[in-house]
C-alpha positions as CSV (number, residue, x, y, z in Angstrom):
1,M,103.7,114.6,122.7
2,P,101.1,114.4,120.1
3,Q,100.7,117.6,118.2
4,D,97.9,119.0,115.6
5,M,98.3,121.9,112.8
6,L,95.7,124.5,112.3
7,V,96.1,126.0,109.0
8,K,94.2,129.2,107.0
9,G,94.4,128.3,103.3
10,K,95.1,130.1,100.2
11,Q,98.0,132.0,101.9
12,V,100.6,132.8,98.9
13,P,104.2,132.3,99.8
14,K,106.7,134.1,98.6
15,G,110.6,134.5,99.8
16,K,113.3,132.1,100.0
17,V,113.8,128.8,101.8
18,V,116.8,126.9,102.2
19,V,117.2,123.4,102.1
20,S,118.5,121.7,105.2
21,G,120.7,118.5,105.7
22,A,119.1,115.2,104.6
23,K,117.0,113.7,107.0
24,N,117.5,110.4,105.5
25,S,121.4,111.0,105.9
26,A,121.6,113.2,109.4
27,T,120.5,110.2,111.9
28,P,122.6,107.3,110.5
29,L,125.8,109.8,110.8
30,L,125.2,110.5,113.8
31,A,125.2,106.9,114.8
32,A,128.6,106.6,112.6
33,A,129.7,109.4,115.2
34,L,129.8,106.8,117.8
35,L,132.8,105.0,116.8
36,A,135.2,107.1,117.0
37,E,137.3,108.2,120.1
38,E,137.8,111.8,119.0
39,P,135.1,114.3,118.7
40,V,133.2,114.3,115.4
41,R,131.7,117.5,113.8
42,L,128.6,117.1,111.6
43,R,128.0,120.5,109.7
44,N,124.8,121.2,107.8
45,F,122.8,119.3,110.6
46,P,119.3,119.3,110.9
47,T,119.8,120.3,114.2
48,Q,115.6,121.0,114.9
49,L,114.2,117.8,113.1
50,V,112.5,116.0,115.4
51,D,113.8,112.4,114.8
52,A,117.6,113.8,115.4
53,K,116.3,115.2,118.8
54,T,115.0,112.1,119.7
55,K,118.1,110.3,118.3
56,M,120.3,112.9,120.4
57,N,118.5,113.0,123.4
58,F,119.3,108.8,123.5
59,I,122.5,109.2,122.8
60,R,123.1,111.6,125.8
61,E,121.4,109.3,127.6
62,L,124.0,106.3,126.8
63,G,126.6,109.1,127.9
64,A,127.8,110.6,124.8
65,Q,128.2,114.4,125.0
66,I,126.4,115.9,122.2
67,D,126.9,120.0,121.9
68,I,124.5,122.1,119.5
69,N,124.5,125.1,117.2
70,D,120.7,125.7,116.0
71,V,122.1,129.4,114.6
72,E,125.4,127.3,112.5
73,N,122.8,124.0,111.9
74,T,126.3,122.0,113.6
75,I,126.7,119.4,116.4
76,E,129.7,118.2,117.9
77,I,130.0,114.4,119.2
78,V,132.2,113.3,121.8
79,T,131.8,109.8,123.0
80,T,134.4,108.5,125.5
81,S,132.0,105.8,127.0
82,L,128.6,104.2,126.7
83,D,126.5,102.5,129.2
84,H,123.2,101.1,128.6
85,R,122.2,101.4,132.9
86,A,121.2,105.3,132.4
87,I,118.7,104.7,129.9
88,R,115.3,105.3,131.0
89,S,113.0,104.4,128.7
90,Y,113.2,102.3,125.2
91,E,110.4,104.1,123.5
92,L,111.9,105.9,120.9
93,G,109.6,105.7,117.8
94,I,112.1,106.3,115.0
95,R,113.3,103.7,112.5
96,T,117.1,104.0,112.9
97,T,117.6,102.7,116.2
98,Y,119.3,99.7,115.0
99,L,122.5,101.9,114.0
100,L,122.7,102.6,117.8
101,A,124.5,99.0,118.3
102,A,127.6,99.3,116.6
103,G,128.9,102.1,119.1
104,Q,127.8,99.9,122.2
105,L,129.3,96.5,120.8
106,I,132.6,97.7,119.9
107,R,132.9,99.6,123.5
108,N,130.9,97.3,125.5
109,G,130.6,94.0,123.3
110,I,127.0,94.0,124.5
111,A,124.5,96.6,122.9
112,Y,121.0,97.4,124.2
113,V,119.0,98.6,120.8
114,P,115.4,99.9,121.2
115,Y,113.1,98.6,119.1
116,P,112.7,100.3,115.6
117,G,109.3,102.6,115.7
118,G,108.2,105.0,113.1
119,C,106.2,104.9,110.2
120,K,103.5,102.0,109.4
121,I,103.9,101.9,105.6
122,G,103.9,98.1,105.4
123,S,106.1,95.3,106.5
124,R,109.7,96.5,107.8
125,G,110.8,94.3,110.4
126,Y,113.9,94.5,111.8
127,D,114.7,90.6,110.8
128,L,117.7,91.9,108.1
129,H,119.5,93.7,111.1
130,M,119.1,90.7,113.2
131,M,121.0,88.5,110.2
132,V,123.4,91.8,109.9
133,W,124.8,91.1,113.5
134,R,124.4,87.4,113.5
135,Q,126.6,87.1,110.3
136,L,129.0,89.6,111.9
137,G,129.5,87.3,114.9
138,C,127.3,88.4,117.3
139,E,124.3,86.8,119.3
140,V,120.6,88.4,119.3
141,K,117.6,88.2,121.5
142,E,114.8,89.5,121.8
143,T,113.5,91.0,124.7
144,Q,110.2,92.9,126.1
145,N,111.6,96.2,125.9
146,Y,114.8,96.1,123.8
147,L,117.0,93.9,121.5
148,L,119.9,92.6,123.0
149,V,122.9,92.1,121.1
150,K,126.5,90.1,122.4
151,G,129.4,90.0,120.7
152,K,132.6,91.0,119.1
153,L,132.0,92.4,115.7
154,A,134.0,90.1,113.2
155,G,134.3,90.3,109.4
156,G,131.8,88.1,107.3
157,Q,129.4,87.9,104.6
158,I,126.4,89.9,104.4
159,D,124.4,88.8,101.1
160,F,120.4,90.4,101.8
161,P,117.5,88.3,99.9
162,I,116.4,92.2,99.3
163,S,117.7,95.3,98.8
164,T,117.4,97.6,102.0
165,V,118.8,100.8,103.0
166,G,118.6,100.5,106.7
167,G,120.2,97.2,106.5
168,T,123.2,98.6,104.5
169,E,123.5,101.2,106.2
170,N,123.5,98.9,109.8
171,A,126.1,96.7,107.6
172,L,128.4,99.4,106.6
173,I,128.4,101.2,110.6
174,C,129.3,97.6,112.3
175,A,131.4,96.3,109.4
176,A,133.6,99.6,110.0
177,V,134.9,98.5,113.5
178,A,134.6,94.9,112.6
179,E,137.9,92.8,113.0
180,G,138.6,91.5,109.6
181,H,137.1,91.6,106.0
182,T,133.1,92.3,105.1
183,E,131.8,91.7,102.0
184,I,127.6,93.4,101.6
185,R,125.8,91.9,98.6
186,N,122.6,93.2,97.1
187,A,123.9,96.7,99.2
188,Y,121.6,99.5,98.4
189,I,124.0,102.4,97.6
190,T,121.6,105.5,97.9
191,P,123.0,109.2,97.9
192,E,122.6,109.0,101.2
193,V,124.5,105.7,101.8
194,E,127.0,107.2,99.8
195,D,127.3,110.0,102.4
196,L,127.9,107.3,105.1
197,I,130.6,105.6,103.3
198,A,132.1,109.2,102.9
199,L,132.3,109.8,106.4
200,L,133.2,106.3,107.3
201,R,136.4,107.0,105.4
202,Q,137.1,110.3,106.5
203,M,137.1,108.4,109.5
204,G,139.7,105.7,108.6
205,S,137.4,103.0,107.6
206,Q,138.8,101.4,104.5
207,I,135.3,100.9,102.2
208,E,135.2,100.1,98.6
209,S,131.9,100.1,96.5
210,Y,131.0,98.6,93.0
211,G,128.0,99.8,91.4
212,N,124.8,100.2,93.6
213,S,124.6,96.9,95.0
214,L,128.1,95.5,96.4
215,I,130.5,96.8,99.1
216,R,133.8,95.5,100.4
217,V,134.8,96.4,104.1
218,H,138.6,96.3,105.3
219,G,137.3,96.4,109.3
220,Q,139.7,97.4,112.2
221,G,138.4,96.2,114.7
222,S,138.9,99.4,116.7
223,L,137.2,103.1,117.6
224,L,138.1,104.8,114.6
225,R,139.3,108.6,114.0
226,G,137.5,111.9,114.7
227,A,136.5,113.9,111.9
228,S,134.2,117.4,110.6
229,Y,131.9,116.5,107.6
230,Q,129.0,118.1,105.6
231,V,125.8,116.3,105.7
232,M,124.3,116.1,102.0
233,L,121.2,118.0,101.3
234,D,117.4,116.9,101.4
235,R,116.7,116.3,97.8
236,I,113.3,115.3,99.6
237,E,112.5,118.2,101.2
238,A,114.0,119.9,98.0
239,L,110.9,118.3,95.7
240,T,108.3,119.0,98.4
241,W,109.0,122.9,98.5
242,I,108.8,123.0,94.3
243,I,105.9,121.1,94.7
244,Y,104.2,123.2,97.2
245,G,105.4,126.6,95.1
246,V,103.8,125.0,92.1
247,M,100.6,124.2,93.4
248,S,100.3,127.6,95.6
249,G,101.0,129.8,92.8
250,G,103.5,131.4,94.8
251,E,107.0,132.9,94.6
252,I,109.8,130.7,96.2
253,M,113.9,130.8,95.8
254,V,114.2,127.2,96.4
255,E,118.3,127.5,97.7
256,G,120.0,124.4,98.0
257,L,119.4,121.8,95.9
258,P,121.0,118.0,94.9
259,F,120.4,118.3,91.4
260,E,122.8,115.4,91.1
261,H,120.7,113.5,92.8
262,M,117.1,114.7,91.3
263,D,117.4,114.5,87.4
264,V,114.6,111.8,87.3
265,P,111.7,113.9,89.5
266,L,112.7,117.0,88.0
267,L,112.5,115.4,84.8
268,H,108.7,114.4,85.9
269,L,108.0,117.8,86.6
270,K,108.8,119.0,83.1
271,E,106.9,116.1,81.2
272,A,104.0,117.5,83.5
273,G,104.0,121.2,82.2
274,I,106.4,122.6,84.6
275,D,109.3,124.4,83.4
276,L,111.2,125.6,85.9
277,Y,114.0,128.5,86.6
278,R,117.3,127.5,87.9
279,N,120.4,128.1,88.3
280,S,123.8,125.9,89.7
281,N,122.1,125.3,93.3
282,S,118.9,127.0,93.2
283,V,115.2,126.8,92.0
284,Y,112.7,129.6,91.5
285,V,109.4,129.0,91.5
286,T,106.4,131.3,90.1
287,P,103.2,131.3,88.5
288,D,105.1,131.3,85.4
289,C,106.7,127.8,85.9
290,V,103.2,126.2,84.9
291,Q,102.4,127.4,81.1
292,G,98.7,127.9,79.8
293,Q,97.5,124.6,79.5
294,G,98.3,123.9,83.2
295,I,99.5,120.8,84.8
296,Q,99.4,118.1,82.6
297,P,98.2,114.5,83.2
298,F,101.0,112.0,84.2
299,E,101.8,108.4,84.9
300,L,105.1,107.3,87.4
301,A,106.4,104.4,89.1
302,C,108.1,104.9,92.5
303,G,111.4,102.6,92.8
304,T,115.1,102.7,93.7
305,H,117.5,105.8,93.6
306,P,117.9,107.4,90.6
307,G,114.4,107.3,89.9
308,V,111.4,108.6,91.9
309,I,111.6,106.9,95.8
310,S,108.6,106.0,97.6
311,D,109.7,108.7,99.8
312,M,108.4,111.1,97.1
313,Q,105.2,109.1,96.2
314,S,102.8,111.4,98.1
315,F,103.9,114.8,96.7
316,Y,102.9,113.6,92.9
317,T,99.6,112.1,94.1
318,L,98.7,115.8,95.4
319,L,100.3,117.3,91.9
320,G,98.3,115.0,90.0
321,M,95.3,116.1,92.1
322,E,95.6,119.6,90.6
323,A,96.4,118.0,86.9
324,N,94.4,118.6,83.9
325,G,93.4,115.2,83.8
326,K,93.8,111.5,84.7
327,S,97.1,110.8,86.4
328,R,98.8,107.4,88.0
329,I,101.6,106.7,90.1
330,F,102.0,103.3,90.9
331,D,104.5,101.9,94.1
332,Y,105.0,98.3,93.9
333,R,108.2,99.0,96.5
334,Y,105.9,99.6,99.3
335,P,102.2,99.1,98.1
336,E,100.7,99.4,101.5
337,R,102.1,103.3,101.4
338,I,98.8,104.9,100.8
339,A,96.9,105.4,103.6
340,Y,97.4,109.0,103.4
341,A,95.7,109.1,99.7
342,E,92.3,108.6,101.4
343,Q,92.5,111.3,103.8
344,L,93.9,113.5,101.2
345,N,90.9,112.9,99.4
346,R,88.9,114.5,102.1
347,F,90.4,117.9,100.3
348,S,87.9,116.9,96.9
349,P,86.1,114.0,97.4
350,G,86.3,111.4,94.9
351,V,89.4,113.1,92.8
352,I,91.8,110.3,93.9
353,E,90.8,106.3,93.5
354,V,93.5,103.7,95.4
355,E,94.1,100.3,94.6
356,H,97.1,98.3,96.1
357,G,100.5,99.5,95.0
358,R,98.5,102.4,92.9
359,I,97.1,105.6,92.9
360,T,94.6,107.3,90.4
361,T,93.9,110.9,90.4
362,Q,91.3,113.0,88.3
363,G,92.0,116.3,88.1
364,V,91.3,119.5,88.7
365,A,90.4,119.3,92.3
366,H,89.0,122.0,93.9
367,L,90.6,121.5,97.4
368,Q,88.0,123.1,100.4
369,G,89.3,123.2,104.1
370,C,88.5,119.7,106.4
371,E,89.9,118.3,109.3
372,V,92.5,115.1,108.0
373,Q,94.5,112.6,110.2
374,S,98.0,112.1,109.3
375,T,99.0,108.3,108.6
376,D,102.9,108.9,108.1
377,L,105.6,111.2,107.3
378,R,105.6,112.4,103.9
379,G,101.7,111.7,103.8
380,S,101.4,114.2,106.7
381,M,103.4,117.0,104.6
382,A,101.4,116.6,101.7
383,L,98.1,116.7,104.0
384,V,99.6,120.5,105.3
385,M,100.4,121.2,101.7
386,A,97.1,120.5,100.5
387,A,95.5,122.8,103.7
388,L,97.8,125.4,102.7
389,C,96.3,125.6,99.1
390,A,92.8,124.5,100.3
391,E,90.1,127.1,100.7
392,G,89.2,127.9,104.3
393,E,90.5,126.2,107.5
394,S,92.0,123.0,107.8
395,V,92.9,121.0,110.7
396,V,96.0,118.2,110.1
397,R,95.7,116.3,113.3
398,D,99.1,114.5,114.5
399,V,101.2,117.0,112.3
400,H,103.9,115.6,114.7
401,M,104.6,113.2,112.1
402,A,105.8,115.7,109.2
403,L,107.8,117.5,111.7
404,R,109.9,114.4,112.2
405,G,111.2,114.7,108.9
406,Y,111.3,118.8,108.1
407,N,113.8,120.9,110.0
408,D,112.3,124.1,111.6
409,L,109.3,123.8,108.9
410,V,107.1,126.3,110.6
411,G,109.8,128.7,110.7
412,K,110.3,128.3,107.2
413,L,106.5,128.6,106.0
414,K,107.1,132.0,108.4
415,H,110.2,133.2,106.4
416,L,107.6,132.9,103.3
417,G,104.9,134.9,105.1
418,V,102.8,131.5,106.0
419,E,101.5,131.5,109.2
420,V,100.3,127.9,110.7
421,K,99.5,126.9,114.3
422,V,100.8,123.9,116.0
423,I,99.4,122.8,119.3
424,D,100.4,119.9,121.8
425,R,97.5,117.6,121.9
426,A,96.8,115.6,125.4
427,V,97.3,111.8,124.8
């Protein structure tokens, strides 16, 4: 159901926020758990994440048992059989539906896969996933309601024409239970993909990775064993809270940062004049983090890890609005991921200029409350942050997009002394 958020601006946050398990890792790990014939326990799992809940509901309908502990942030998946005949709807609205194929194929020789949904940030079709299944010995048919994949998974060679996280994850999960050797070339090995590889190895899969683009999998042609695994921390959420702390002038202890995956994003903050207090796993954001000259203008290009990834783009755009001068953010990987900028500009008209693949900000902005429309997950979160920092009241339409990617967002804000109201809106 569509949801809107009512926000009263200029609430100053104070307290601690704990970074959850990574959204971009948790949902692939959930799909990988379907490959086991024994229970799989996932710790530090973002149990209240909307995308995770949606996928868990679908998996339960398929026939798997999932026990959820919101207090300890754990789930346990037991998969004895999967049967598509119990599915009531194939409308999921999330991107990673294609990862649900392998668990069905290894058990039934046939998979019913909902069409990928999620954010509209440019052309991200499912042709590469069809290629993966075909290269591993399966037939694929597009029906009105779902993708129908049939056959026995067999090792093969997959050479992606472009680097793709989702394609790499799908290839890994399928190859883990395929019979024979699979080589994945031009893979995109991000920290989240490394997390998936680590779980699959713990489940008994033989996987070798070389650099950041070559993976070899020695498939067993059978189900894997159970495991207990801890989901990596969410680097995107960590950056979100840091920038919100800087923008709001509050005092936030952000606990649980995966520093090993955040060197470049944090370096850009330092070069913008933001001096963070940190220890081995936390960052303390206070007004003193910004020196007397204020936030300095900056220029950065979004790209692949270990750089600033596209999922972080909107937060640097927001930061640029508060910088003392002109900042530029480039994103040629997803050049159409800029729809949110028009909405963000409503808080201070004229501060943002948008071109294909480039955003220019002219600070310092004076944010005023307004009504804005969410366009994608990370863009929606940037709108929430702007609303929290603006003068007056704001309405963020379709804020459920942000809730897809932030575990217990309202609860974490409340823990910082910040009150927002989420209301359901009739379709």
